[in-house]
N, C-alpha and C positions, 0 to 999 in steps of 0.2 A: 112472346105475346104481350107481356106487360110493357116491354120496352117500346114496342110499336105504338101502344096506346099512349104512353107518356110522350113520345116524340110527336104524335098527332096533336096532343093537347098543347105542348110547347109551341109547335109550329102555328097552330090556330091562334094562340094568345099573341105571339109575335106578329102574326099577320094582322090581327085586329088592332093591335097597338100601332102598327105602321100605318094602317088605313086611317085611324084616328089622328095620328100625327100629321099626315098629309092634309086631312080635312081642316084641322086647326091651323096649319101653316098657311094654306091658301086663303082661308077666311080672314086670318089676321092680316096677311099681306094686302088683300083686296080692300078691306075696311080702312086700314091705315092710310093707304095712298088716297083713297076716296076722301077721307076726312082731311088730309093735308090739302088736297085740292079745294075742298069746300072752305077751309080756313083762309086760303089765299084769295078766293073769290070774295068772301065776306070782307076781308081786310081791304081789298082793292075797292070794293063798292063804297065802304066807309071813307076811304081816302079820297075817292072821286067826289063824294058829297061834300067833304070838307073843302076840297079844292074849289068846287063850283061856288060854294058859299063865300069863300075868300075872294074869288073873282068878282062876284056880284057886289060884295061889300067894298071892293076897291082896296083890299089889304095887299101889302107887298107879298109876292109869291117867292117862296124858297123851297126847293125840292127836298131839302133835309128835314123840313117840318112835316112832310107827308110820309117819310120812310120810317117804319117802326122795326125794331129788332125782334127777333124770335124769342119768346119766353123760354126760360130754362126749366124743364120739367124733371130734371134729375133729382131723385131723392132715394131713400133707402128702399121703398117699395118697388120702384122701377128698377133699381139695381138688383134687388132680389129676384124680380121677374126675369131680368136679363140673365142672371146666373142660372136660374132654374131652366130657362129655355135652352141655354147653351149646354147644360148637363144632359137634358133630355135629348137634344140633338145628337150629342156624342154617343149616347146609349143606343139611340135608334140607328145611327150610322154604323156602329159596331155590330149591332144585331143584324142589320140588313146585309152587311158584308159577310157575316158568319153564315147567314141563310144561303146566300148565293154561292159561297165557297162549298157548303155542304151539297147543294144541288149540283154544282160543278163536279164535285168528287163522285157523286152518284152517276152522272152522265158519262164521265170519262172511264169509270169502272166497267160499264156495261158493254 
């Protein structure tokens, strides 16, 4: 009886963690790509305004002066976030695999 109760608690905890992980994963992915697209739009708008101002002023036009490189955001905080995300992902993947293997063993025994 106690084993069933413990298994139920463990399975519920793993299920809630998995649902939380999926929610965070999709929220992060959606916001990240939306923000990248927004940055590209803003940069393009600023570059077009600079280009139009140069054309109106009669300045020489060089495409290289309107292309900007991507800034480097790598630092210890983002590195730590990446390491933690990868570790959580491995744990969730292993847990999910264990859950489905357990379910599979119950199904094949019946």
